Every structure is written in C-alpha cells, then in structure tokens.
C-alpha positions as CSV (number, residue, x, y, z in Angstrom):
1,M,-85.1,-16.2,-32.5
2,N,-83.4,-14.4,-35.3
3,V,-84.4,-10.9,-36.5
4,M,-87.5,-12.1,-38.5
5,K,-88.7,-14.3,-35.7
6,S,-88.5,-11.5,-33.1
7,I,-89.7,-8.7,-35.4
8,V,-93.3,-9.2,-34.3
9,A,-92.3,-7.6,-31.0
10,L,-90.6,-4.6,-32.5
11,V,-92.2,-1.2,-31.6
12,A,-93.9,0.3,-34.7
13,F,-93.2,4.0,-35.4
14,S,-95.9,6.2,-37.0
15,C,-95.3,9.4,-38.9
16,F,-99.0,10.2,-39.5
17,S,-102.3,9.6,-37.8
18,P,-104.8,7.2,-39.3
19,V,-107.5,8.7,-41.5
20,G,-108.6,5.5,-43.3
21,Q,-108.3,6.7,-46.9
22,A,-108.5,4.2,-49.8
23,A,-105.2,3.2,-51.5
24,V,-104.2,5.5,-54.3
25,K,-100.6,5.6,-55.5
26,W,-97.1,5.5,-54.1
27,A,-95.0,8.4,-55.2
28,G,-97.1,8.7,-58.3
29,Y,-97.2,5.0,-59.4
30,A,-99.5,2.1,-58.8
31,P,-98.2,-0.1,-56.0
32,S,-98.2,-3.2,-58.2
33,R,-95.5,-1.6,-60.4
34,Y,-92.9,-1.5,-57.7
35,T,-90.0,-3.9,-57.1
36,I,-88.0,-4.1,-53.9
37,M,-84.3,-3.5,-54.6
38,C,-81.9,-4.9,-52.0
39,S,-78.7,-2.9,-51.9
40,S,-77.5,-3.1,-48.3
41,Q,-73.9,-2.0,-47.8
42,A,-73.7,-3.8,-44.4
43,E,-74.4,-7.5,-45.2
44,P,-76.1,-9.3,-48.1
45,E,-78.6,-11.0,-45.7
46,E,-79.6,-7.8,-43.9
47,A,-81.4,-6.3,-46.9
48,K,-83.1,-9.6,-47.7
49,E,-84.5,-9.8,-44.1
50,I,-85.8,-6.2,-44.3
51,A,-87.4,-6.9,-47.7
52,A,-89.1,-10.0,-46.2
53,L,-90.4,-7.8,-43.4
54,L,-91.7,-5.2,-45.8
55,N,-93.6,-7.9,-47.7
56,E,-94.9,-9.3,-44.5
57,R,-96.3,-5.9,-43.5
58,L,-97.7,-5.3,-46.9
59,A,-99.5,-8.7,-46.9
60,A,-100.8,-8.0,-43.4
61,C,-102.3,-4.7,-44.6
62,Q,-103.8,-6.6,-47.6
63,L,-101.6,-4.7,-50.0
64,G,-100.2,-7.8,-51.6
65,T,-96.4,-8.5,-51.9
66,L,-93.8,-7.2,-54.2
67,P,-91.1,-8.9,-56.3
68,V,-87.6,-8.6,-54.7
69,S,-84.3,-8.1,-56.7
70,F,-81.1,-9.3,-55.0
71,D,-78.8,-9.0,-58.0
72,G,-77.9,-5.4,-57.6
73,Q,-78.6,-4.5,-61.2
74,A,-80.5,-1.4,-62.1
75,L,-84.2,-1.9,-62.6
76,K,-86.6,-0.2,-64.9
77,G,-89.7,1.3,-63.4
78,P,-90.4,2.4,-59.8
79,R,-88.7,0.6,-57.0
80,I,-88.2,0.6,-53.2
81,D,-84.5,0.7,-52.5
82,I,-83.4,-0.8,-49.2
83,I,-79.9,0.5,-48.4
84,H,-77.6,0.8,-45.4
85,S,-75.6,4.0,-45.8
86,A,-72.2,3.9,-44.2
87,S,-72.7,7.5,-43.0
88,M,-75.9,6.7,-41.3
89,P,-75.7,6.4,-37.4
90,V,-76.3,2.8,-36.4
91,F,-79.7,3.4,-34.8
92,S,-81.0,6.1,-37.2
93,Y,-83.3,5.7,-40.3
94,K,-84.7,7.7,-43.1
95,V,-87.5,7.1,-45.6
96,K,-87.9,9.3,-48.7
97,A,-90.1,9.2,-51.9
98,Q,-88.8,11.0,-54.9
99,K,-89.5,10.7,-58.7
100,G,-91.3,7.4,-58.3
101,H,-88.7,5.8,-56.1
102,I,-88.9,5.1,-52.4
103,T,-85.7,4.8,-50.4
104,I,-85.5,3.1,-47.1
105,D,-82.2,3.8,-45.4
106,G,-80.8,2.9,-41.9
107,G,-77.6,2.5,-40.0
108,G,-78.5,-1.1,-39.0
109,S,-81.1,-3.8,-38.9
110,W,-83.1,-2.3,-36.0
111,A,-83.2,1.1,-37.7
112,L,-84.2,-0.4,-41.1
113,Q,-87.0,-2.3,-39.4
114,A,-88.3,0.9,-37.8
115,A,-88.1,2.6,-41.3
116,V,-90.2,-0.2,-42.8
117,N,-92.7,0.2,-40.0
118,S,-92.9,3.9,-40.6
119,L,-93.5,3.5,-44.3
120,C,-96.2,0.8,-43.7
121,D,-97.8,2.9,-41.1
122,Q,-98.0,5.7,-43.6
123,M,-99.5,3.4,-46.2
124,T,-102.1,2.2,-43.7
125,A,-102.9,5.7,-42.4
126,K,-103.1,7.6,-45.6
127,G,-103.6,4.9,-48.2
128,K,-100.8,6.3,-50.3
129,I,-97.3,7.5,-50.4
130,P,-97.3,11.1,-51.7
131,A,-94.4,12.3,-53.9
132,G,-91.9,14.1,-51.7
133,Y,-92.9,12.1,-48.7
134,S,-90.1,11.7,-46.1
135,C,-89.8,10.5,-42.6
136,Q,-86.8,10.0,-40.3
137,G,-86.1,8.9,-36.8
138,T,-84.1,6.7,-34.5
139,V,-84.6,3.6,-32.4
140,E,-82.1,4.8,-29.8
141,G,-83.7,4.9,-26.4
142,K,-86.5,2.6,-27.6
143,Y,-87.7,-0.7,-25.9
144,L,-87.9,-2.8,-29.0
145,F,-88.3,-6.4,-28.0
146,P,-90.8,-6.8,-25.1
147,Q,-90.8,-10.2,-23.4
148,A,-93.8,-12.5,-23.8
149,Q,-96.6,-12.2,-21.3
150,D,-95.7,-15.6,-19.8
151,V,-92.1,-14.6,-19.2
152,N,-91.0,-13.1,-15.8
153,V,-87.3,-13.8,-15.9
154,R,-85.1,-12.2,-18.6
155,I,-81.3,-12.4,-18.4
156,L,-78.9,-10.8,-20.9
157,D,-75.3,-11.9,-20.9
158,D,-72.3,-10.7,-22.8
159,N,-68.5,-10.6,-22.8
160,I,-67.9,-7.0,-23.9
161,W,-64.2,-7.1,-24.7
162,D,-61.9,-5.1,-22.4
163,Y,-60.4,-2.5,-24.8
164,S,-59.8,0.4,-22.4
165,H,-57.3,2.3,-24.5
166,D,-57.9,5.8,-25.7
167,T,-56.4,5.2,-29.1
168,I,-57.9,3.4,-32.2
169,P,-55.9,0.4,-33.5
170,A,-54.4,0.8,-37.0
171,A,-56.7,-1.9,-38.5
172,W,-59.8,-0.1,-37.1
173,R,-58.6,3.3,-38.2
174,K,-58.2,1.9,-41.7
175,A,-61.7,0.5,-41.6
176,G,-63.1,3.8,-40.2
177,I,-64.6,2.2,-37.1
178,D,-64.1,3.5,-33.6
179,C,-63.7,0.6,-31.0
180,R,-63.0,2.8,-28.0
181,D,-65.3,2.6,-25.0
182,A,-66.9,5.9,-25.7
183,A,-68.1,4.6,-29.1
184,R,-69.1,1.1,-28.0
185,A,-70.7,1.9,-24.6
186,P,-73.8,3.7,-26.1
187,Q,-74.4,0.7,-28.4
188,F,-74.2,-1.7,-25.5
189,A,-76.6,0.5,-23.6
190,Q,-79.1,0.4,-26.5
191,L,-78.8,-3.3,-26.6
192,V,-79.8,-3.3,-23.0
193,R,-82.6,-0.8,-23.6
194,A,-83.9,-2.8,-26.6
195,Y,-84.4,-6.0,-24.5
196,M,-84.7,-4.5,-21.0
197,P,-83.6,-7.7,-19.2
198,G,-84.4,-7.9,-15.5
199,V,-80.8,-9.0,-15.0
200,L,-77.7,-8.0,-17.0
201,T,-74.4,-9.9,-16.7
202,L,-71.2,-8.8,-18.3
203,Q,-67.6,-10.0,-18.5
204,E,-64.4,-8.1,-19.2
205,Y,-66.0,-5.0,-17.7
206,N,-63.4,-2.5,-16.7
207,R,-63.5,0.8,-14.8
208,H,-63.0,2.7,-18.0
209,M,-66.1,1.3,-19.6
210,H,-68.0,1.6,-16.3
211,D,-67.5,5.4,-16.3
212,V,-69.3,5.7,-19.7
213,F,-71.7,2.8,-19.7
214,Y,-73.2,2.7,-16.2
215,P,-74.8,6.2,-16.3
216,L,-76.4,5.2,-19.6
217,I,-78.2,2.2,-18.3
218,N,-78.8,3.7,-14.8
219,R,-81.3,6.1,-16.5
220,Y,-83.2,3.0,-17.6
221,G,-83.5,1.8,-14.0
222,Y,-80.5,-0.5,-13.6
223,T,-78.4,-0.8,-10.5
224,I,-75.1,-2.6,-10.1
225,A,-75.5,-5.4,-7.5
226,Y,-71.9,-5.2,-6.2
227,E,-70.0,-1.9,-5.9
228,S,-66.2,-2.5,-6.2
229,G,-65.3,0.7,-4.4
230,D,-61.6,0.9,-3.7
231,G,-61.2,-2.8,-3.5
232,P,-60.4,-5.2,-6.4
233,W,-62.3,-4.3,-9.5
234,N,-65.1,-6.7,-10.4
235,N,-64.8,-7.6,-14.1
236,T,-67.9,-9.8,-13.8
237,P,-70.7,-7.5,-12.6
238,V,-74.4,-8.2,-12.3
239,F,-76.9,-5.4,-12.9
240,Y,-80.6,-5.5,-12.3
241,Q,-83.8,-3.5,-12.7
242,D,-84.5,-2.3,-9.1
243,Q,-88.1,-1.5,-9.9
244,V,-88.8,-5.1,-10.8
245,L,-86.4,-7.1,-8.7
246,E,-85.3,-6.9,-5.0
247,L,-81.7,-7.8,-4.3
248,L,-81.6,-10.3,-1.5
249,H,-77.9,-11.3,-1.5
250,V,-74.7,-10.6,-3.5
251,N,-71.2,-12.0,-3.3
252,Y,-68.1,-11.3,-5.3
253,H,-65.3,-13.8,-5.5
254,L,-62.0,-13.2,-7.1
255,Y,-60.3,-16.4,-8.3
256,T,-56.9,-17.1,-6.8
257,P,-54.0,-17.6,-7.1
258,S,-53.2,-14.7,-9.4
259,Q,-51.6,-17.0,-12.0
260,W,-55.1,-18.1,-12.9
261,S,-56.7,-14.7,-12.8
262,N,-54.8,-12.4,-15.1
263,H,-55.0,-8.8,-13.9
264,G,-57.7,-9.9,-11.4
265,S,-60.2,-10.3,-14.3
266,K,-61.3,-13.9,-13.5
267,S,-64.0,-14.1,-10.9
268,F,-67.7,-14.7,-10.2
269,T,-70.5,-12.6,-8.8
270,S,-73.5,-14.3,-7.4
271,A,-76.8,-12.5,-6.7
272,V,-80.2,-13.6,-5.4
273,F,-83.3,-11.8,-6.5
274,K,-87.0,-11.7,-5.5
275,E,-89.4,-10.6,-8.2
276,K,-91.4,-7.9,-6.6
277,K,-94.7,-8.7,-8.4
278,S,-94.8,-12.5,-7.6
279,G,-92.4,-12.8,-4.7
280,K,-90.6,-15.6,-6.5
281,V,-86.9,-16.0,-5.9
282,F,-84.0,-17.0,-8.3
283,A,-80.3,-16.6,-8.3
284,V,-77.7,-15.7,-11.0
285,I,-74.0,-16.5,-10.9
286,N,-71.9,-14.6,-13.5
287,T,-68.4,-15.7,-14.2
288,H,-65.3,-15.5,-16.4
289,L,-63.0,-18.5,-16.1
290,W,-59.3,-18.7,-16.8
291,W,-58.7,-18.4,-20.5
292,K,-55.5,-20.1,-21.7
293,S,-55.1,-23.6,-23.2
294,D,-53.0,-26.3,-21.6
295,K,-50.6,-26.0,-24.5
296,K,-50.0,-22.3,-23.6
297,Q,-50.0,-22.8,-19.9
298,P,-50.0,-26.3,-18.4
299,G,-52.7,-26.9,-15.8
300,S,-55.2,-24.5,-17.4
301,T,-58.0,-27.0,-17.7
302,F,-57.7,-28.0,-14.1
303,A,-57.6,-24.4,-13.0
304,R,-60.9,-23.8,-14.8
305,A,-62.3,-27.0,-13.2
306,A,-61.3,-25.7,-9.8
307,Q,-63.1,-22.4,-10.5
308,V,-66.2,-24.3,-11.6
309,R,-66.2,-26.2,-8.3
310,L,-66.2,-22.9,-6.5
311,M,-69.3,-21.9,-8.4
312,M,-70.9,-25.2,-7.7
313,A,-70.2,-24.7,-4.0
314,E,-71.7,-21.2,-4.2
315,T,-74.8,-22.8,-5.8
316,E,-75.1,-25.1,-2.8
317,I,-74.8,-22.3,-0.3
318,I,-77.4,-20.2,-2.1
319,R,-79.9,-23.1,-2.3
320,A,-79.4,-24.0,1.3
321,R,-80.6,-20.6,2.3
322,Y,-83.1,-19.6,-0.5
323,H,-84.2,-23.0,-2.0
324,C,-84.3,-21.3,-5.4
325,P,-83.2,-22.1,-9.0
326,V,-79.8,-20.9,-10.0
327,F,-78.6,-19.6,-13.4
328,V,-74.9,-19.9,-14.1
329,V,-73.8,-17.8,-17.0
330,G,-70.6,-16.3,-18.5
331,D,-67.5,-16.8,-20.5
332,M,-66.1,-20.2,-19.4
333,N,-63.4,-20.5,-22.0
334,C,-64.0,-24.2,-22.6
335,E,-66.5,-26.3,-24.5
336,E,-69.2,-28.6,-23.2
337,R,-67.1,-31.7,-23.6
338,S,-64.3,-30.3,-21.4
339,V,-63.6,-31.4,-17.8
340,P,-64.8,-28.1,-16.3
341,M,-68.1,-28.2,-18.1
342,R,-68.6,-31.9,-17.6
343,Q,-68.6,-31.2,-13.8
344,L,-71.6,-28.8,-14.3
345,L,-73.4,-31.1,-16.7
346,E,-72.9,-34.2,-14.5
347,G,-73.8,-32.2,-11.4
348,G,-77.3,-31.5,-12.7
349,F,-76.8,-28.1,-14.5
350,Q,-78.6,-27.9,-17.8
351,P,-77.7,-25.8,-20.9
352,C,-80.5,-23.3,-21.4
353,Y,-80.4,-23.7,-25.2
354,K,-81.2,-27.4,-24.9
355,I,-84.1,-27.1,-22.5
356,A,-85.7,-24.0,-24.1
357,S,-89.3,-25.0,-24.8
358,R,-90.0,-22.3,-27.4
359,Y,-86.7,-21.6,-29.1
360,G,-83.1,-22.5,-28.5
361,N,-80.4,-20.9,-30.7
362,R,-77.6,-23.3,-31.3
363,D,-75.0,-21.0,-32.8
364,N,-71.5,-21.1,-31.1
365,G,-71.8,-17.4,-30.3
366,H,-68.4,-16.3,-31.5
367,H,-66.8,-14.3,-34.3
368,I,-63.6,-12.4,-35.0
369,C,-63.0,-9.1,-33.2
370,S,-59.7,-8.0,-31.7
371,P,-57.3,-5.0,-31.7
372,T,-55.7,-6.4,-34.9
373,E,-58.8,-7.6,-36.6
374,V,-62.0,-5.6,-37.2
375,G,-65.2,-7.4,-36.3
376,E,-66.5,-9.8,-38.9
377,R,-68.7,-12.9,-38.9
378,T,-65.9,-15.5,-39.4
379,S,-65.6,-17.9,-36.4
380,R,-62.5,-19.8,-35.4
381,R,-64.2,-22.0,-32.9
382,L,-64.1,-25.8,-33.0
383,G,-67.5,-25.9,-34.6
384,P,-70.4,-23.7,-35.7
385,D,-72.8,-25.3,-33.2
386,R,-73.1,-24.4,-29.6
387,E,-72.5,-27.9,-28.2
388,K,-69.1,-28.3,-29.9
389,G,-67.9,-24.7,-30.4
390,A,-69.3,-22.4,-27.7
391,I,-67.3,-21.2,-24.7
392,D,-70.0,-18.9,-23.5
393,H,-72.5,-20.9,-21.5
394,C,-75.9,-20.3,-19.8
395,M,-76.8,-23.0,-17.4
396,L,-79.7,-23.7,-15.0
397,F,-79.6,-25.7,-11.8
398,D,-83.3,-26.4,-11.0
399,P,-83.9,-29.9,-9.7
400,E,-87.4,-29.0,-8.5
401,K,-88.2,-27.7,-12.0
402,K,-89.5,-24.4,-10.9
403,V,-88.4,-22.7,-14.1
404,D,-89.5,-23.1,-17.7
405,V,-86.9,-21.7,-20.0
406,K,-88.9,-20.5,-22.9
407,V,-86.2,-18.9,-25.1
408,F,-82.5,-19.0,-25.4
409,D,-81.2,-16.6,-28.1
410,C,-77.8,-15.7,-29.4
411,I,-78.3,-12.1,-30.6
412,Q,-76.5,-11.6,-33.9
413,T,-77.7,-8.2,-35.1
414,Y,-75.0,-6.7,-37.4
415,F,-74.1,-3.8,-35.2
416,T,-72.9,-6.2,-32.4
417,V,-70.2,-7.6,-34.6
418,P,-67.6,-4.8,-34.2
419,L,-68.4,-4.4,-30.5
420,T,-66.8,-7.6,-29.2
421,D,-66.0,-11.2,-30.4
422,H,-68.9,-12.6,-28.3
423,Y,-72.5,-12.4,-29.4
424,P,-74.9,-11.5,-26.6
425,N,-77.0,-14.3,-25.1
426,L,-80.6,-13.9,-24.0
427,I,-82.7,-16.1,-21.7
428,D,-86.4,-15.7,-21.3
429,A,-88.0,-17.9,-18.6
430,A,-91.1,-18.4,-16.6
431,M,-91.1,-19.2,-12.8
C-alpha cells in the first residue's frame, strides 16, 4: 500500500465551511487554463504522486483533470506549483494563490497531501479560489491512516537506529540534517500517531531515545509492556494501546552469552494481549538477532539459529497456556533462505507479506543511513525484493488459521529515510 493506495484513508483538512456556490475562477483564471507544475525538492516521484492525488480529487469533485508538467521548465499561463521547500517543517504545509498562480508547499508527502485536501475542500466549499487565498497547517498530531473496519489487529514494527550521541556527524552537518534523538523522536512519534497501531515493536531502542520518545507516544495512549527499571535495558520493547488491549503476559529475554549480544542489545520481548472489545487473544514476539556475518565472526549464523530456537520455544510456551496465534517480528539480520529463517518457515511460521489477502509489499525494506552516510534510497541488500533481500521479518504462527492478514506494508514515505536504514513495517489483520 503505497502513498496513493492509502491516501483514501487520509484525514481531509478544511479551511472553509461548505456553502455550495457554483464554480467561478481560481485566482482570477478559468480552472481549465491551469497546468500542474511538479517541482518537488525532495524526490522526483513525490511531486508526481501529489499531482496524481490532486487530479483524483478534482475528478471526484467533477472539476475535470489538469495537465501535469514534470520537466521543470517555466510554463506560460496560470499554474499550480507543487513544491517541497527545504525550510518547511516536515509535517507542515501551506497553500497560497497569488497573481494567477497557486502554490502547494509542504515539508513532506503527508503534509503535501493535507495541502491538496485543503485546496480541494476550498474548491468544493466555495466553488472558487479567490486571489490572495491562503491556508496553512500541520499534520503533526493527526491520525492519518485509520485501519479498515474489518481489521482489529494492527502492528507497527521498526528498527529505529541506536544513535544516542549528542553530536551531529560531519556528513549530516554538511547535509543540514539533525540525526540526534531529539530530532528523530518526534518524527517517530508522528509515525505512530499517523497509524495508531494497537501494538508497536521497536529495535535498537536505547534509554536516551526512551527519555524523549516515550512521553510523546504516552499521550496517545501507549504503555510499554516491560519496564526495564534498574536491570538490563530492553532494546526490543513492545508498546500497546492500553485502552484497546489488555496485557495478559510479558517476558523479556536477553540473549546470552554476551559475545552474541553486543552491549546487551540482542533480545526478545514477548507479550500476550486480549482485545478488550472482542475478547480475542493474540501474542507478539519482538526480537533483534545477532548481526555479524560468519566471515566477520565465525559461528554467527548458528548463533542466530540458536536465538530463533529460543523464540520458537517461547511460542510453544505461550500457545500451551493461551492457545492463540503468535506474531514474530523484528530485525533478524538474515534472509529467508538462511538457516535461522528456514527453522521458522519449516516450523510453520508464515511471512505476513506472502499471506496478506489484500496487499503485501515485497520491498526489501532497507536503504542507506548511518553516521557516515546521510539517509538515501539506495539499498545494499542482496536483492530489492523481500524474499531475497530483507532481514526485517514479520511472521505469523497460526496453525488454526484464526487470523486473516489483510495488509502487509513497508512504509516508505520520504521523511522516514533519514530516520534509520530500516523502513517501518505495518501489519493489518483480522481475528
């Protein structure tokens, strides 16, 4: 479900109340004279998607569609410019009509979508765009992508990159991007708010990030399932909406020996939940497996295999008591064809992207992002597809077929690229 497939669920933002006037003019010109001009500074495809959304909205309002220019050359006559100003905050937008031109500006895809909705709401409400018209706003704090009515399990999973330093790396300073936790945490929080999953699972989650991030999502109703306290820090936490779900059981397991769990970061957290509305029960196991290759550290593959067997044993323990389906998610640092993953696959665990009945995103879920390299779309994985190149996995053990996975999505909105080298994964399912 890319941006355009999920846009139908985006919250529309209105600047004026409907009065039902007939169409007149836009900023002094007949609507048919306009051309949409794509000049996004973020990514070439971003403006194209927003232009397509604008034409979809216009067509839905029976206002026809407009020609779109992608070549960047100046156009004669009135135009609607779609831009992405570098100075615009990532979730903010602005619409302005001046001298026959309409500018749609936003700090990212979600903001630009909201700007289009604002403009189209104005067209619908007033029937025209008056000269001097302007509107601005933000999508921050907005629930943008409600789950379908037949979905009652939503899980959001992401490895958020443990960069807990209070300095900005030279490459990032040069690019003018702040990768510190104080800058990234609010964006992760808005990602959570936009989708409002029942369960949130993270990897590489450090105390430094927790101090900034947890209060931000706590105000949206999220509780951490396992509190580390003064004990070993849990880098693989599970959060849940406590108004929607009841926590029945939680367990944190740190992988040992320490040679296979650098800085105590490799672990799993298991949690069993009961949906309060239906009483149905399901479990989630969130993990981060050992990361090195056998070439760099002999025995690494079998260390991951041993860690997987511990999760499989945890699955058996949970099912013996709760008789429920179990989702296993996280950064497993190995591909499907590897020995550790073959254990899961041959043991009856199914990849959510393969069993999704409505949509299954097959992207490998990775791109460049590190202290020395500013986030960009380029991937260095073994292949672009999930089956060959992915190391983040979302699996389901459900031999009784109690769960229908509707959607598996790999969220690739542009603002997520400089946040971490892992794209967030989304599961929508029905029990």
